C-alpha angles and dihedrals in degrees: 000000000000091000090051093053093049091052090049091053090048090053090050089052092050094046091050090048093052090049092049089051093049090048091049091050090049091052092048090047089051094049090049093051091047091051091047089049092052091046090051092047089051092053091044091049091049091049091048094049089052091049090050091048091050095050091046093050090049090054091047095048091044089060098253115182121255093249092052090050092049089050089053092050094047089054100044110026096091088058093050129092115239091261094055092041090051093046091055095045091048091051096050091044092055092044090050091051091046094050099040097094090050092051088046088069090072088066095050090086109106090218090058091047090051093045089053091049091049092049088052091052095251094305131117098222107106120233110179092195090058091049091049091052097048120132091220102103095202091052091042091057093045092051090047089053090046092055093043087056090048097243127130131202125253132176119238119181090332097313122112113221140160126254128178111279102219090176084071088062092064090090086069100045097100091058098052138089119258089249093054091049091050089052092050090049088059092049094043091060091060094041097053093040118011111215100208122046134143093019093299146081103267101184130069110286094236091054090048090052092047090057090052089048090052090053091052090050089052091051090050093047096044109032090155096048118128086226093052095100092045093054092043090053091047091048095048091052093054092047091053091049090049100043100032100036137235131230096274097028102044124180100187127046124231092277093052099254118135116251106253091226090052091052090050089049093050090049090049096049092044085064094044091053096036111147094026133098089252090051090052091053091048091048092050092048094051090050090052092046089055091051091050093049091249092292131130102253138159089266089059093051091049090051093051093047091054097054 
């Protein structure tokens, strides 16, 4: 009896060991299948993104309209990797900027200008909802096209005109690279609240300089970005306006002497932005101003042109 009992326990142990081994084999097999599935999905995703990118490029090279390109993006972006998604958004952004002035011609008609003014109740503060709900069919069609092209309307010196609406790109943000999102942040600031209008800086100076500082940070972070030169040129233009003056935000008086309040402003912000690329520019400019006896000279122009 004792011998029989021992044999039974040994059989149980053997059986349990076999079951454990079989279970372990099943787990390993399941993990292997899962890893293979993930790898396959990665390959499939990469191939799908390449296919989407090539289709988009064919549309772009074939002269597809902006609206058609945005429709393609809306349909395919969730199946794209971040590099492909960013490529498409960068392309439509550039095309939107390139075509903006041609599209602006549709607003040159005095009847359209008056229709916009009427839809806004005679005021110049633009409300896109009011424009969308206008009873004027011609204007309604134009506003629908404006929105479909991801533009919005602003007023500049009494003239209503389109600009790229970068807030409309927010729907794509989750699919983009960090670099592309940082680029859109820079563009969004100007789209929501343009800094220079009516030949002057129309936002608080500190906000204007913070935007310049943000662009410097972008250039430092992404020196190899395909958008680096665009941001650099944009930043240089803003620095030239700020440091050299513009009609409605002058730096020098009619005799070429710097306004005392502007000099104090430059000195204050040189301290605020000390240790940054913007702070270095302000410091160098102040040193040059001192050398030039705080007058607008050829050396000042040369400095500004090289920013």
